[in-house]
N, C-alpha and C positions, 0 to 999 in steps of 0.2 A: 261516717255512715255506718252505723252500730247494724251486727247481725245476730238474731235471734234463732239458734237452730232447737228449734220443737223436737222431744223425742216421747216419752212417758208423762209428760207433765201438762196435758192439754185442758188449760184453763188461765183466765185470765187474774184470776184473785189469787193472792201467796203465792205468786212463782218468784222466785228469786231471780233468777235470770232473765228474764223478760223483765223485771220491774228493774235491774244492773242497766239492761241494755237499751232501756227507755230514759234510766235516767243520764246515760252518758251521751245522750244526741239522737239524733232524729234516726229510727229505727226500721227494718223489715224482719220478717219472719219469713224460715224456711221450714218443711218438711219433706223428709226423704222417704219414696217407698221404695220399698225392699224387699218385693218379693220373694225372692230367692233365701236370705239369711231367714225371712218368716218363715218359709219352708223349712229351712233347715233348724230351725227353734222348737217345728213342730206346733206352731200360733194356730189357731183353730179360727175354721172360718167368720164364726158367730163373734171372735173377739176382733178380727181385722175391720167383721163390718162395722163393730161398736165401736172401734176408734177412728174410721173413716169417717163416723156420723158424727161424734164431738167431734171429731176437726173439722167437718162445715160449721157446727155450732161456735166453734171458740173464731175461726174464719169472720164469722160474723160479726162477733162481738170487738174482737182485732181491728175492722173494717170502722166501727162508731170512732173507734181513736185514730183512724187513719193511718192505722199500721197495717201494709201488706201481706198477707202471706203470700209466699210462693210454694211452690208444690214441683222438685225436682227428683228424678229419678237413680236410685244408686242400688241395682238390684243384690248385689252384695255387700258388704260392709267394706270389703277391701277397696270400692269404686269410691266411697266417701270423700279420701284426699282429696282426687282431684276432682271430683263434681263440686264441692264447697270450693274449693282453690278458683277453679273458673269463674265460680258466681262470685266471689268475692274481687275478682279481678273485673270483672261487668260492672259491679258495682260502686266500687272504689271503696271496699269493707276496710275499714280499720281496726275492726276486734269483733270475733264471735264470742258470742255467750250461751250457756249451757250448763242444764243442771247435770249433774253428776249419774253414772250409771255404772252397775257394778259386778256383773259377769265378764267371765274371764274375755269373751270375745268385743264386749261393750268397752271394756278397759284398754284390750288393743288398737279396738277401732279409735277411740278419742286420742291415743298418743300419739299414731299415725299422722290424724286431721292437726293435730296440735303444731307436731313436728314440721308437716307439709304447709303448714301457714306458715310459720316462723321463718320458713326459707323465703317468703314472699313480702316478709313484710308484717303482718298480718296476728296479732295477738288471740291468742285464744284463751279465756276464761272459763274455768269449771266452779260451779257453787251447788255447796248443801244444799238439798231442795225434797228429795223423797225419804229424805232421812230426820227421826230427830237429832242424832250424834252420827258427827264421820266414822265410818270404819278406821277402826286404828287408835279412835280418842277412848276406848272405854274396854280398858286390858286390867290380865290379872297382877299381882303385884311381880309376878318375875316379868311382864311383860307379852306376855301372850293374848292371842283371843280366847277368848270364853268357848267352853265346851257343855256349860251346863249351865240351862234359862235361870234357874233361882239365883245362882251366882250374879251373872249378866243382870240379872234386873234390881238385885239390892243396888248395885252402882249407878244404875239406870235414877232409880229412888232417887240415890245421894247426890247424882247430877241432878236433876228436878229441882230439887231442895234448893239447890246455890241459885239455880236459873232455869228459867222455862225461854224454850225455842219459842222466840216473838214472831208473829203474823206480820208479813209484809205487803204494803199498800198494792191496789193494783195500779198501775202507770195511767197517767194522764194522757186526755189526747196529744196531738203532735200536729203540725204543719203540715196539711196535706200534699203528699210526694207524688211525681209523675210516675209513680212506677205502679202499677196493676195487678191487683191480686190474681193469681191460677186458679180455676173452678177447682176444688176437691171432687176427685170421683165419688160416682156410687159404687164402686165395686171393683177387683183387681183381679184380674183373670188369675184360674188357679185357686181362689176361695170362691166358692159357692156362696151369694147370699142364705142366710139364714131366712125361716117361715116368718112370718109376718107376726105371728101370734109369740114367737121367742121373742123380736125386736121390740114386739109391746110392753113385752116383761122388761125393758133393760132400755129407757128414754132414755134420750141422748143430752147432753149439756150440763152447764155448772148451774142452772138453778134447779133440775132435779136432782141431783147429788145435795146439795144444798138443803130441798124438801126434805130428801130421805134423811138425813143426817139430823135435821132438827125434828123430824117426825118420831125419831127412834130416840133421841135424847127427851121428849118431853113426857112418850107415850109408852116406852120400853125398855129402857135403861135399866133403872131400879129394880128390873124383875129380870134380866140379863140371867145372872148367875141363878135362877132356877128354873127359866125357861130354856137357856139355850142350846139344851139337848135333846128337846123334844121335837122332830122335824114336822110335826105337823101343828107347832103353835107357829104364832108370828114372832117369835122371840130374840131374832137377830137382826143385824143394823141391814142388813143388804146393800151395805156398801163396798164390796170387795172388788169389784170390776173397776168400779170411778176410783178408789185407791189405786190400783195396778194401772188404770191409762193417768192417772194424774188429775183427774177432773175435779179430785178433792185432795185436798192435802193432808198428810198426818196429824201436820202442827194442828192445823182448823179443827179436826178430831178430837184431839186431846183439849185445844181449848173450850170446844164443845162442854166436853164430858166436867171440864173444873168447874164451868162456870155454873152446871148443872149440881155440884157436890164442894159450892164451898170451896173451891180451891185445893181439895183433899185427894191425891191419887192413892191413898195409903187406909186411909180412912174414911168414916162416912155411910156412903151406898153401897151395900157389897157388889150390887149390880156393873155400879161406873167403876170400882177398882179391877174386876174381872174383864170389861172392855177394857178399859187403859192397858193391863195384862198383854192383852190379844194384839194390840198395838206394838209391844213391844217384843212379843216373839214374833211378829211381822220383822221389827226393827233386828233381832237376832239373827234371824234367817239372812238377812242381807249380809249382815257382820261375818256371819260363816262364808258367804260365797267369797270376799275379799282373804281372810284370814285361812281358810281352806280349799284355796281354789280346784282341788282337784275335783267338786263336785261338781261345779261346773260340766267337768268331764263328761259325767256320766261314772263316777266312781266310788266306791263306797267311804263313807266318811272313816268309817273304822274298815282298816285294811287288812284283818283279820278274818273278815265277812266276806272278803273277795273269794274264799276258798267254799263259801256255801255251794254245796251240790246242789244249785235250784234245777227244777224237772222240765224238762219240756214239755208239754202237754197242751197243742194245739187247742183240741176240742175243747177243751176246759177252759181254757183262756178264753176262746171264741165266747162260751156259753157265760163265762161271766164278764164279757164285753156287748154282748147282747141283752143279760136283763133274763136271764130263763138256767141259772142255777137250779132253782128248785128251792130255796131259801128265800122266803118271800121279802122279808127287809132287804136282803143284798140287792134282789131283782129290783124291786120299788125305788131303789137308790141309784141304779145304773139309768131306770126310765127317766129319771127324773133330770139325770145329765144328758141322755143325749134331747131329751125335749125342752128343756131351758137353758143349757151349756151350766149350768150351775149346781151343786149338789149342796146339801146340811153340812157342816164342819163333823159332829158326830159320825154322819153315816160316810164321809171319806174317810174317818178311821177303820171302820168298822167294815166298807168294803176293802181295806188296803191290807188291815191283817188278813181278813179271808182269803185273796190272794198269795200274800206272801207266807201264811201260816199252814191254813188249811188245805191251800192248793200247792204251795211250796212254789209257786211259778216268782223269777226273777223280778223284784221290786222295778226295777225299769221299764219292765213292760206296761205295767203298772202307771207308771209313771210318763210314759210316752202316749198311753190311749187318756189319759187327764189332759196333758198337755193340747193336745188335738179335739179337745172338746168345751174344754172350759174355756167361759168367757170372760173370766177372772184369773186366766193361766199365769202364774208367773213362777218364774223358773226357782227364786230361794224359798217360797212357802211351798211350792210346790214337791220339791224335791226334799227340804225337810220333813213335811209330811209323811211324804213315802218313807223314807229313814228308819222315822220314829216308828213308824208302822209297821216295817220288817225287822226292828232290830239292827238298824247297820249304821245307825247316825247319831247324832250329839242328843244321848242321852243315857242318863244315869242310871234309869229304872231295869232290872233284869231280860234277858229276852225269853225268859219264857213267861213272860206275858202275853197271853194270847187270848182274846174276845171270844168268847161263842155268841154267835150271831144271833141264837133263840133268844139267850139271858138276855144282851143288848135291846133285840127289839122287843120282846115282854117289858124290858124295863122302861123304854123312852117312846114306844107306839103299843102302850098296854091294851089299847081297845083299837088296833090294829087301822086308825084313821089315813095316818099315811099310805100303809099299804096299801089300801081300800082305792085312795086316790089315785096311785099307780099302776094299781094292778085290778080293773074293775071286775075279772073274771072271779074275785076272792071276795066280793061284795058280801054274796048270803053267806059267808061261813061266819058262824057266831063263837064270841066266846075268843077263847085263848087258841081254840084251833086254826085260826087266822095266821099266828108264827109257824107252824108246821103244819099244813094243811093233808098231807101225806101222811100222816104218824099214827097210828096205832088204830087204824080206822079198817072194818070189815070191806068185804068188797062191791058190798050195796050199799056204802054211805063213803065210797070214794069221792073225791076231789078229782075234777078232769084241770091237775095241773101237773108241772113238770115232778121228777121225782129229785130229789137231792142229786147232785151229782157226787158229792163226795160225802162218807162218812165222818161228822164233826169228832166226836172221840178217836177213833183208830187214827185220822190226818194228823189231829194236835200231836199225838204220840210219836208221828213221824217227823213232826217237826223238831220235837224237842230233842228226838236220836237228831238228826243235821245238825243243829245247835252244837248238840252236846260234844260232837265231833269235830268242832273248829279248833283251832291252833288258839293259844293262849291271849287273851284279851292285851292291845299293844299299847304300851303309854306314848298320847298321842303330841306329847313335851308341848 
């Protein structure tokens, strides 16, 4: 009997470990409930709910193939080796199959599981699945992990030109076993269920993920390069949560994009090229987790930036978290996050740079808050994005790049449609005033809206001084 250990790969199609387990003989699937570990990783309640709903959908799909899904509990991952070893003894399992995961804790967990199983004669097989390229296979000429995305992307293009990763066929049905599936819990203690409105924004299942992918490819991908920065427009794929949970694979996304672009990923549709680049950004940050494991340990990628004099400003941090900074584009973005579990990517950069530069608050505060609320929370992408905005990460751009939230607002939400969607109290404000409703108005024309909690020019100067006083940039080697 083979055991497929499901983790962040909640799909039937193009699932490497599942296909391998099914091909090797009769198989059974298992999923470990690990609420203690999820809390330690700051996983959002809406994210856990989304994963449980997708797991239930996958269980029904596996049932049609007579592959039972078992639920086991290992509150923290240090319990996983014994829980899986016990299951393997009970079912006389000969091999465990799992798709690779890449954080420090994930790598340690899988190593301990493999060692424990080996001691009782059970093989452990790991598979490349959530990435196009295995970490360690895309390196500089000196054998190091890339630190700059453009260089990493160039090598990925070269590799893709030589060979595209193939899609893996879904397993076929097997003979019915005597093992009954366990019910998938509807909720986990300590993770409050989200609103039905939020759930309705994120239906579960492979069919929904595929519907979104097909709709994006058919209707939006050609305009992606032009539309992706405008938060009021439907210009993005809305697939991130499905990619993080593994309900759709990056291979499926890549193949769909290439099919729409006559097989080209460097030319043809500018929108398609830009979207494939976003898949490669996702790839890049996963490779960074492996090549520079300190980023999994709450450390800055650039060690010299650990000396930054971050401010302790709990009132300003709370105002940022609750969407009452007095800057409508920031507040609208934060309200979108709190209500939907998701934030437009352009706005993720804008609010992150405002927190780390204008408020000079440690990027780790923002990273943690995002993870606790994002339905698509992913350590690699979230950490990479926050460190990029804070100028502590993998970025060749200068630290004095500081977005002005007002100019960003006027450029990407000129008519204030996004702002008014999330801040209805500004609905009656006309023209560009919506971006800064309390600026240059007389007493009788004032708007009942929060005053800005910080002066943008003064706070920018403060951030420049803080970065200018850092030690010299270190060679990362």
